[in-house]
Structures are given as structure tokens and as C-alpha cells.
C-alpha positions as CSV (number, residue, x, y, z in Angstrom):
1,M,23.3,-23.5,19.2
2,D,24.0,-24.3,15.6
3,F,21.0,-25.6,13.6
4,E,23.3,-27.3,11.0
5,D,24.5,-29.6,13.7
6,D,22.8,-33.0,13.6
7,D,22.7,-33.2,17.4
8,F,21.0,-29.9,17.9
9,L,18.1,-31.6,19.6
10,D,20.4,-32.7,22.3
11,D,21.2,-29.1,23.1
12,L,17.6,-28.0,23.4
13,D,16.1,-27.4,26.8
14,K,13.4,-30.2,27.0
15,D,11.3,-28.3,29.6
16,N,11.2,-25.3,27.3
17,I,10.1,-27.5,24.4
18,Y,7.2,-29.0,26.5
19,E,6.2,-25.6,27.6
20,E,6.2,-24.3,24.0
21,I,4.2,-27.4,22.9
22,S,1.6,-26.7,25.6
23,K,1.3,-23.1,24.6
24,L,0.9,-24.1,21.0
25,K,-1.8,-26.7,21.9
26,I,-3.7,-24.0,23.8
27,Y,-3.3,-21.6,21.0
28,L,-4.6,-24.2,18.5
29,E,-7.6,-25.0,20.7
30,E,-8.5,-21.3,21.0
31,N,-8.3,-20.9,17.3
32,N,-10.5,-23.9,16.7
33,M,-13.1,-22.5,19.1
34,I,-13.0,-19.2,17.2
35,I,-13.4,-21.0,13.9
36,D,-16.3,-23.0,15.2
37,T,-18.0,-19.8,16.6
38,L,-17.5,-18.0,13.3
39,T,-18.8,-20.9,11.3
40,F,-21.9,-21.1,13.4
41,Q,-22.5,-17.3,13.1
42,L,-21.9,-17.5,9.3
43,S,-24.5,-20.3,9.0
44,K,-26.9,-18.3,11.1
45,R,-26.5,-15.2,9.0
46,G,-26.9,-17.3,5.8
47,K,-30.2,-18.6,7.0
48,H,-31.3,-15.1,8.0
49,N,-30.4,-13.8,4.5
50,E,-32.4,-16.6,2.9
51,K,-35.4,-15.7,5.0
52,L,-35.0,-12.0,4.0
53,Q,-34.7,-12.9,0.3
54,C,-37.9,-14.9,0.5
55,E,-39.6,-12.0,2.2
56,I,-38.4,-9.6,-0.6
57,V,-39.7,-12.0,-3.3
58,G,-43.1,-12.1,-1.5
59,L,-43.2,-8.3,-1.2
60,R,-42.4,-7.9,-4.9
61,K,-45.2,-10.2,-5.8
62,D,-47.6,-8.2,-3.6
63,I,-46.4,-4.9,-5.3
64,E,-47.0,-6.4,-8.8
65,K,-50.6,-7.3,-7.9
């Protein structure tokens, strides 16, 4: 198959294209789920870090007294 040919789409196996598209859709959905999970975990860690920083500030104030 020559990609410079204007009719190269006519030469492609349509079943193979649909199979590849399906695989890519699944891959994209899996990646989106991973991104969502990591975003949630990052947010959770950020909230935990804020809590720890507030605790540190409180402990420092107690030490200064």
C-alpha cells in the first residue's frame, strides 16, 4: 500500500480499521479512568497535606507558649 496514493483508503481492510478504532476507544477509556483516579488521589493528598500544615502551625504555637 502506497500512502501517497489518494485512494489508499480504498485499499485498507475496513474490519481491521473498526477493530483498531475499538481498541483505541477502550485504551482511551482506560486512560481516562486512570486520570480520574489519580486526580481524586491527588486532591485527597492535598487536603491531607493542608490538615497536616494546620496541625504543624498549631504545634508551633504551643511550643512558643
